[in-house]
Backbone as CSV, one residue per row, in Angstrom:
resi,resn,N_x,N_y,N_z,CA_x,CA_y,CA_z,C_x,C_y,C_z
1,UNK,92.358,50.895,46.236,93.684,51.231,45.719,94.689,51.148,46.843
2,UNK,95.682,50.349,46.679,96.653,50.159,47.750,97.975,50.789,47.367
3,UNK,98.578,51.443,48.332,99.885,52.033,48.096,100.965,51.001,48.372
4,UNK,102.036,51.101,47.613,103.137,50.164,47.813,103.789,50.408,49.153
5,UNK,104.083,49.335,49.837,104.735,49.436,51.127,106.070,48.730,51.060
6,UNK,107.020,49.223,51.777,108.319,48.583,51.773,109.200,49.173,52.826
7,UNK,110.335,48.583,53.023,111.294,49.054,54.017,112.477,49.691,53.311
8,UNK,112.958,50.747,53.890,114.107,51.438,53.321,115.367,50.928,53.977
9,UNK,116.327,50.529,53.186,117.615,50.079,53.701,118.553,51.275,53.726
10,UNK,118.614,51.936,54.872,119.399,53.151,54.977,120.887,52.888,54.749
11,UNK,121.334,51.692,55.033,122.752,51.397,54.852,123.157,51.470,53.387
12,UNK,122.176,51.325,52.483,122.498,51.336,51.067,122.495,52.733,50.473
13,UNK,122.067,53.740,51.244,122.003,55.097,50.733,123.397,55.693,50.633
14,UNK,123.672,56.404,49.540,124.997,56.974,49.321,125.393,57.984,50.377
15,UNK,124.353,58.681,50.942,124.700,59.755,51.869,124.875,59.274,53.298
16,UNK,124.712,57.988,53.548,124.939,57.446,54.890,126.278,56.735,54.888
17,UNK,127.274,57.313,55.538,128.617,56.733,55.564,129.147,56.731,56.991
18,UNK,130.099,55.848,57.286,130.710,55.841,58.608,131.413,57.164,58.860
19,UNK,131.513,57.547,60.127,132.165,58.794,60.496,133.612,58.848,59.996
20,UNK,134.292,57.701,59.919,135.709,57.672,59.560,135.935,57.805,58.066
21,UNK,134.857,57.742,57.263,135.019,57.788,55.822,135.441,59.175,55.372
22,UNK,136.504,59.289,54.555,136.947,60.596,54.077,135.960,61.231,53.121
23,UNK,135.010,60.438,52.650,134.047,60.982,51.689,132.841,61.595,52.370
24,UNK,132.810,61.580,53.715,131.632,62.035,54.430,131.278,63.474,54.109
25,UNK,132.262,64.361,54.185,131.984,65.775,53.953,131.465,66.006,52.546
26,UNK,132.136,65.387,51.569,131.716,65.563,50.183,130.331,64.990,49.946
27,UNK,130.044,63.832,50.602,128.732,63.210,50.467,127.656,64.133,50.990
28,UNK,127.924,64.743,52.150,126.940,65.646,52.722,126.690,66.837,51.820
29,UNK,127.739,67.396,51.220,127.585,68.516,50.313,126.794,68.110,49.078
30,UNK,127.081,66.886,48.586,126.379,66.391,47.411,124.890,66.245,47.688
31,UNK,124.579,65.707,48.881,123.168,65.525,49.240,122.471,66.875,49.343
32,UNK,123.207,67.872,49.911,122.630,69.205,50.022,122.355,69.817,48.658
33,UNK,123.269,69.587,47.703,123.058,70.113,46.366,121.866,69.441,45.697
34,UNK,121.708,68.127,45.951,120.570,67.423,45.366,119.258,67.992,45.883
35,UNK,119.200,68.289,47.186,117.976,68.856,47.754,117.717,70.241,47.188
36,UNK,118.780,71.033,47.039,118.619,72.374,46.493,118.089,72.326,45.072
37,UNK,118.661,71.392,44.272,118.195,71.258,42.901,116.759,70.802,42.845
38,UNK,116.378,69.885,43.758,115.006,69.399,43.805,114.057,70.520,44.169
39,UNK,114.427,71.325,45.167,113.562,72.411,45.603,113.391,73.463,44.522
40,UNK,114.407,73.620,43.689,114.334,74.645,42.662,113.274,74.337,41.621
41,UNK,112.874,73.071,41.516,111.856,72.697,40.543,110.458,72.800,41.128
42,UNK,110.333,73.041,42.412,109.032,73.149,43.046,108.477,74.555,42.863
43,UNK,107.162,74.644,42.661,106.531,75.940,42.453,106.514,76.729,43.760
44,UNK,106.905,77.993,43.659,106.855,78.865,44.826,105.416,79.271,45.095
45,UNK,105.098,79.484,46.360,103.768,79.941,46.746,103.916,81.317,47.392
46,UNK,103.901,82.340,46.558,104.078,83.697,47.039,102.785,84.507,47.011
47,UNK,101.798,84.013,46.280,100.549,84.769,46.133,99.346,83.844,46.306
48,UNK,98.185,84.456,46.445,96.942,83.688,46.538,96.715,82.908,45.248
49,UNK,97.110,83.501,44.134,96.969,82.816,42.855,97.811,81.542,42.819
50,UNK,99.018,81.614,43.405,99.870,80.421,43.493,99.199,79.338,44.335
51,UNK,98.637,79.739,45.462,97.977,78.787,46.353,96.765,78.152,45.690
52,UNK,96.000,78.967,44.964,94.826,78.439,44.271,95.241,77.399,43.239
53,UNK,96.274,77.695,42.481,96.745,76.729,41.487,97.136,75.411,42.119
54,UNK,97.785,75.479,43.269,98.200,74.259,43.957,96.995,73.476,44.458
55,UNK,95.984,74.199,44.960,94.757,73.534,45.428,94.050,72.826,44.271
56,UNK,94.013,73.471,43.127,93.346,72.881,41.963,94.063,71.617,41.511
57,UNK,95.385,71.659,41.495,96.165,70.476,41.121,95.922,69.330,42.102
58,UNK,95.846,69.672,43.390,95.603,68.653,44.413,94.224,68.035,44.233
59,UNK,93.231,68.880,43.982,91.870,68.392,43.774,91.780,67.522,42.520
60,UNK,92.472,67.930,41.488,92.442,67.166,40.242,92.994,65.761,40.457
61,UNK,94.106,65.677,41.166,94.686,64.373,41.471,93.739,63.539,42.316
62,UNK,93.110,64.184,43.303,92.187,63.468,44.186,91.014,62.882,43.404
63,UNK,90.413,63.704,42.532,89.256,63.242,41.773,89.640,62.148,40.768
64,UNK,90.816,62.280,40.162,91.267,61.250,39.228,91.473,59.919,39.936
65,UNK,92.022,59.970,41.151,92.202,58.738,41.920,90.851,58.107,42.253
66,UNK,89.872,58.948,42.525,88.550,58.442,42.911,87.803,57.819,41.735
67,UNK,88.111,58.224,40.521,87.449,57.594,39.380,87.813,56.110,39.285
68,UNK,88.929,55.742,39.890,89.330,54.334,39.921,88.889,53.637,41.206
69,UNK,88.782,54.408,42.296,88.445,53.807,43.596,86.951,53.604,43.790
70,UNK,86.135,54.537,43.296,84.684,54.453,43.517,84.063,53.181,42.936
71,UNK,84.440,52.751,41.729,83.875,51.494,41.218,84.142,50.307,42.142
72,UNK,85.292,50.304,42.798,85.621,49.222,43.729,84.726,49.289,44.961
73,UNK,84.405,50.501,45.402,83.527,50.659,46.562,82.106,50.233,46.210
74,UNK,81.688,50.534,44.993,80.355,50.110,44.551,80.282,48.584,44.467
75,UNK,81.315,47.989,43.909,81.353,46.532,43.763,81.401,45.842,45.123
76,UNK,82.111,46.431,46.079,82.256,45.809,47.390,81.078,46.015,48.319
77,UNK,80.132,46.876,47.934,78.960,47.136,48.772,77.914,46.041,48.607
78,UNK,77.155,45.816,49.662,76.104,44.795,49.636,74.716,45.403,49.449
79,UNK,74.467,46.522,50.097,73.178,47.207,50.018,72.990,47.806,48.621
80,UNK,71.885,47.452,47.936,71.659,47.967,46.576,71.655,49.495,46.493
81,UNK,71.063,50.160,47.486,71.026,51.625,47.445,72.423,52.217,47.594
82,UNK,73.296,51.516,48.301,74.670,51.986,48.469,75.445,51.825,47.163
83,UNK,75.228,50.682,46.510,75.854,50.467,45.205,75.432,51.569,44.230
84,UNK,74.124,51.877,44.237,73.588,52.887,43.322,74.152,54.272,43.645
85,UNK,74.312,54.559,44.927,74.841,55.862,45.334,76.270,56.043,44.847
86,UNK,77.080,55.018,44.987,78.465,55.105,44.526,78.524,55.224,43.000
87,UNK,77.674,54.472,42.316,77.664,54.529,40.856,77.261,55.911,40.365
88,UNK,76.261,56.502,41.023,75.819,57.842,40.649,76.913,58.873,40.909
89,UNK,77.623,58.703,42.016,78.665,59.670,42.349,79.887,59.517,41.443
90,UNK,80.077,58.342,40.878,81.165,58.156,39.922,80.960,59.059,38.706
91,UNK,79.709,59.142,38.235,79.404,60.010,37.095,79.670,61.469,37.468
92,UNK,79.309,61.840,38.697,79.575,63.210,39.158,81.069,63.480,39.255
93,UNK,81.806,62.490,39.718,83.252,62.652,39.852,83.909,62.870,38.495
94,UNK,83.417,62.181,37.488,83.926,62.376,36.134,83.669,63.807,35.670
95,UNK,82.487,64.328,35.999,82.166,65.722,35.663,83.075,66.689,36.431
96,UNK,83.389,66.342,37.662,84.250,67.203,38.478,85.656,67.278,37.901
97,UNK,86.140,66.161,37.380,87.443,66.151,36.719,87.430,67.110,35.531
98,UNK,86.350,67.075,34.752,86.234,67.950,33.586,86.184,69.420,34.017
99,UNK,85.494,69.693,35.114,85.429,71.074,35.603,86.806,71.576,36.011
100,UNK,87.565,70.726,36.675,88.906,71.121,37.112,89.824,71.362,35.918
101,UNK,89.642,70.592,34.857,90.415,70.814,33.645,90.051,72.164,33.033
102,UNK,88.763,72.499,33.074,88.318,73.809,32.581,88.891,74.927,33.452
103,UNK,88.920,74.711,34.749,89.495,75.704,35.661,90.974,75.903,35.357
104,UNK,91.664,74.824,35.049,93.065,74.930,34.682,93.249,75.828,33.469
105,UNK,92.344,75.703,32.500,92.417,76.549,31.308,92.175,78.007,31.672
106,UNK,91.211,78.244,32.549,90.893,79.614,32.958,92.050,80.264,33.711
107,UNK,92.735,79.461,34.514,93.846,79.987,35.312,95.178,79.931,34.575
108,UNK,95.199,79.258,33.439,96.438,79.137,32.681,97.458,78.230,33.341
109,UNK,96.978,77.140,33.949,97.884,76.206,34.618,97.645,74.785,34.112
110,UNK,98.653,73.940,34.272,98.533,72.521,33.974,98.114,71.808,35.249
111,UNK,96.936,71.195,35.246,96.392,70.617,36.472,96.976,69.250,36.806
112,UNK,97.559,68.582,35.836,98.125,67.257,36.084,99.560,67.374,36.566
113,UNK,100.097,66.261,37.059,101.496,66.224,37.449,101.751,66.219,38.941
114,UNK,100.719,66.425,39.745,100.873,66.396,41.197,100.031,65.271,41.770
115,UNK,100.541,64.589,42.785,99.787,63.518,43.436,99.248,63.999,44.767
116,UNK,97.970,63.792,44.977,97.344,64.123,46.254,97.569,62.941,47.208
117,UNK,98.551,63.077,48.073,98.888,61.974,48.971,97.818,61.791,50.049
118,UNK,97.111,62.868,50.374,96.038,62.749,51.363,94.939,61.831,50.872
119,UNK,94.513,62.012,49.627,93.474,61.148,49.065,93.984,59.722,48.902
120,UNK,95.248,59.578,48.529,95.825,58.233,48.390,95.733,57.478,49.715
121,UNK,95.982,58.183,50.815,95.893,57.556,52.131,94.479,57.163,52.483
122,UNK,93.522,58.023,52.161,92.112,57.714,52.443,91.634,56.526,51.611
123,UNK,92.087,56.461,50.370,91.700,55.340,49.512,92.302,54.039,50.024
124,UNK,93.539,54.111,50.477,94.176,52.915,51.027,93.418,52.439,52.270
125,UNK,93.029,53.383,53.101,92.260,53.023,54.301,90.920,52.415,53.921
126,UNK,90.293,52.982,52.893,89.012,52.447,52.438,89.143,51.053,51.855
127,UNK,90.274,50.758,51.240,90.478,49.430,50.657,90.490,48.360,51.738
128,UNK,90.915,48.744,52.941,90.918,47.789,54.046,89.495,47.379,54.413
129,UNK,88.559,48.335,54.338,87.155,48.030,54.644,86.567,47.072,53.616
130,UNK,87.064,47.139,52.382,86.551,46.265,51.329,87.074,44.847,51.448
131,UNK,88.165,44.662,52.159,88.795,43.348,52.272,88.315,42.550,53.484
132,UNK,87.521,43.159,54.347,87.100,42.501,55.580,85.915,41.575,55.354
133,UNK,85.778,40.601,56.228,84.654,39.671,56.204,83.746,39.951,57.392
134,UNK,82.449,39.633,57.239,81.540,39.829,58.357,80.103,39.963,57.897
135,UNK,79.269,40.462,58.780,77.858,40.657,58.485,77.709,41.795,57.480
136,UNK,76.835,41.619,56.493,76.766,42.542,55.371,76.460,43.978,55.772
137,UNK,75.502,44.186,56.661,75.142,45.542,57.064,76.294,46.229,57.782
138,UNK,76.974,45.470,58.637,78.110,46.028,59.365,79.242,46.390,58.405
139,UNK,79.471,45.532,57.412,80.513,45.811,56.435,80.182,47.059,55.621
140,UNK,78.911,47.194,55.250,78.488,48.368,54.488,78.663,49.650,55.299
141,UNK,78.412,49.574,56.586,78.610,50.743,57.445,80.085,51.151,57.474
142,UNK,80.955,50.157,57.448,82.384,50.452,57.398,82.771,51.129,56.094
143,UNK,82.172,50.679,54.989,82.438,51.283,53.684,81.908,52.711,53.641
144,UNK,80.740,52.916,54.242,80.168,54.264,54.293,81.064,55.196,55.098
145,UNK,81.606,54.682,56.193,82.513,55.494,56.994,83.717,55.946,56.192
146,UNK,84.272,55.025,55.406,85.421,55.360,54.560,85.018,56.363,53.485
147,UNK,83.843,56.160,52.902,83.371,57.074,51.870,83.093,58.465,52.406
148,UNK,82.546,58.523,53.607,82.242,59.815,54.215,83.508,60.603,54.524
149,UNK,84.562,59.903,54.952,85.832,60.592,55.201,86.383,61.206,53.911
150,UNK,86.201,60.490,52.808,86.627,61.013,51.516,85.846,62.274,51.168
151,UNK,84.529,62.218,51.367,83.686,63.370,51.036,84.066,64.602,51.849
152,UNK,84.325,64.417,53.120,84.674,65.559,53.977,86.041,66.128,53.601
153,UNK,86.944,65.278,53.183,88.252,65.743,52.711,88.060,66.625,51.473
154,UNK,87.222,66.145,50.559,86.977,66.906,49.337,86.251,68.219,49.629
155,UNK,85.277,68.175,50.514,84.542,69.395,50.838,85.465,70.463,51.411
156,UNK,86.364,70.053,52.287,87.312,71.001,52.866,88.205,71.599,51.778
157,UNK,88.627,70.774,50.838,89.498,71.243,49.754,88.757,72.212,48.834
158,UNK,87.512,71.879,48.507,86.732,72.764,47.643,86.436,74.095,48.324
159,UNK,86.142,74.062,49.608,85.881,75.299,50.339,87.117,76.199,50.356
160,UNK,88.282,75.589,50.542,89.524,76.361,50.539,89.756,76.989,49.174
161,UNK,89.556,76.201,48.114,89.765,76.707,46.760,88.774,77.819,46.421
162,UNK,87.549,77.668,46.862,86.526,78.686,46.596,86.895,80.013,47.246
163,UNK,87.346,79.965,48.479,87.710,81.206,49.177,88.866,81.912,48.462
164,UNK,89.824,81.145,47.958,90.958,81.723,47.233,90.508,82.314,45.898
165,UNK,89.632,81.581,45.200,89.145,82.047,43.907,88.321,83.329,44.053
166,UNK,87.565,83.417,45.122,86.782,84.639,45.378,87.706,85.820,45.597
167,UNK,88.809,85.578,46.297,89.721,86.674,46.627,90.344,87.289,45.376
168,UNK,90.607,86.462,44.356,91.233,87.002,43.147,90.179,87.384,42.095
169,UNK,88.901,87.261,42.454,87.834,87.669,41.556,87.603,86.750,40.381
170,UNK,87.937,85.482,40.530,87.748,84.502,39.450,86.337,83.913,39.560
171,UNK,85.365,84.660,39.088,83.961,84.294,39.282,83.583,82.976,38.615
172,UNK,84.063,82.737,37.408,83.720,81.488,36.723,84.330,80.290,37.437
173,UNK,85.536,80.470,37.951,86.193,79.413,38.714,85.388,79.115,39.978
174,UNK,84.929,80.157,40.654,84.119,79.991,41.858,82.857,79.194,41.548
175,UNK,82.194,79.551,40.459,80.955,78.870,40.073,81.188,77.387,39.813
176,UNK,82.255,77.067,39.110,82.564,75.667,38.808,82.887,74.884,40.072
177,UNK,83.642,75.491,40.969,83.998,74.827,42.229,82.763,74.623,43.110
178,UNK,81.875,75.590,43.106,80.664,75.480,43.926,79.758,74.360,43.438
179,UNK,79.729,74.132,42.129,78.944,73.016,41.593,79.460,71.690,42.132
180,UNK,80.769,71.544,42.133,81.368,70.297,42.626,81.175,70.160,44.133
181,UNK,81.305,71.263,44.857,81.100,71.228,46.314,79.685,70.776,46.643
182,UNK,78.706,71.293,45.908,77.312,70.908,46.142,77.115,69.408,45.920
183,UNK,77.779,68.861,44.914,77.678,67.420,44.649,78.307,66.611,45.772
184,UNK,79.423,67.079,46.304,80.076,66.361,47.405,79.197,66.387,48.655
185,UNK,78.596,67.519,48.924,77.711,67.634,50.092,76.500,66.726,49.949
186,UNK,75.935,66.676,48.747,74.778,65.808,48.498,75.163,64.336,48.602
187,UNK,76.355,64.004,48.121,76.815,62.610,48.183,76.992,62.175,49.632
188,UNK,77.563,63.051,50.446,77.750,62.700,51.859,76.404,62.573,52.566
189,UNK,75.480,63.449,52.243,74.134,63.376,52.841,73.462,62.057,52.475
190,UNK,73.635,61.627,51.229,73.051,60.363,50.785,73.661,59.192,51.545
191,UNK,74.970,59.223,51.755,75.632,58.156,52.512,75.105,58.092,53.932
192,UNK,74.877,59.242,54.540,74.371,59.262,55.913,72.944,58.740,56.000
193,UNK,72.157,59.008,54.975,70.787,58.485,54.939,70.794,56.965,54.841
194,UNK,71.660,56.432,54.003,71.771,54.980,53.867,72.286,54.368,55.168
195,UNK,73.244,55.030,55.786,73.800,54.533,57.050,72.733,54.487,58.135
196,UNK,71.838,55.474,58.137,70.776,55.511,59.143,69.905,54.263,59.070
197,UNK,69.607,53.810,57.856,68.810,52.596,57.693,69.584,51.347,58.070
198,UNK,70.856,51.309,57.732,71.678,50.143,58.052,71.900,50.013,59.559
199,UNK,71.992,51.124,60.244,72.200,51.093,61.697,71.035,50.412,62.423
200,UNK,69.863,50.493,61.828,68.683,49.909,62.468,68.634,48.389,62.328
201,UNK,69.290,47.863,61.296,69.213,46.413,61.096,70.527,45.678,61.329
202,UNK,71.611,46.412,61.474,72.895,45.761,61.742,72.925,45.259,63.179
203,UNK,73.464,44.053,63.422,73.534,43.533,64.789,74.414,44.416,65.667
204,UNK,73.929,44.644,66.882,74.655,45.511,67.805,75.785,44.754,68.479
205,UNK,75.479,43.554,68.950,76.486,42.766,69.659,76.675,43.289,71.075
206,UNK,77.540,42.629,71.798,77.816,43.005,73.186,79.291,43.330,73.330
207,UNK,79.645,44.277,74.190,81.062,44.577,74.406,81.795,43.377,74.982
208,UNK,83.086,43.282,74.720,83.879,42.164,75.228,83.869,42.117,76.747
209,UNK,83.853,43.308,77.362,83.833,43.377,78.808,82.676,44.251,79.251
210,UNK,82.001,43.894,80.335,80.900,44.732,80.825,81.394,46.128,81.155
211,UNK,80.591,47.108,80.805,80.934,48.494,81.106,80.471,48.796,82.532
212,UNK,81.411,49.050,83.433,81.066,49.308,84.824,81.118,50.797,85.094
213,UNK,80.198,51.249,85.927,80.136,52.662,86.285,81.285,52.998,87.221
214,UNK,81.893,54.152,86.964,82.983,54.595,87.829,82.439,55.283,89.064
215,UNK,83.110,55.014,90.183,82.651,55.622,91.430,83.005,57.097,91.429
């Protein structure tokens, strides 16, 4: 999944005007009002319950993005066991999305509507590994590296959400989050096992320059 890239033409922005323009002061006030209005629509985070809701929304966005990214990682893999691992984890990811929707019901929040930009960045980085050419084992190791970074991001998010849910005594929410965390940990362990085998058969190569010992 690739994010759109582009350049911003600051000269075309309404709030960027020459110092001599009589509209400068009014433009600045207008921009300030726009920011104030925008901020007023953002959810305040005053309690642990607020923070938990935000974590759940972030996780939901992350898992939804992965339901589209994981099939691409499976397709781009060369090692059959790696393809199978990604395919199996796709089914788990679908279950995780359902759990987060259930958590939303338990907490009385709408889980959709927020984009997890952190996961979007990891997916974009992973897409670069899928576009490269080279020796199959080496390419698969690159894909595993990208996948492992995703897993660790998710594990950190689930751990944070679990600690918050425990604090407010949301036992069912904790149980659901722990199920997903266990799946993420198992998925990462599986990737590392596959990587261990690939490391043994992937060509090592030689450094571009000899490594000399420092005096």
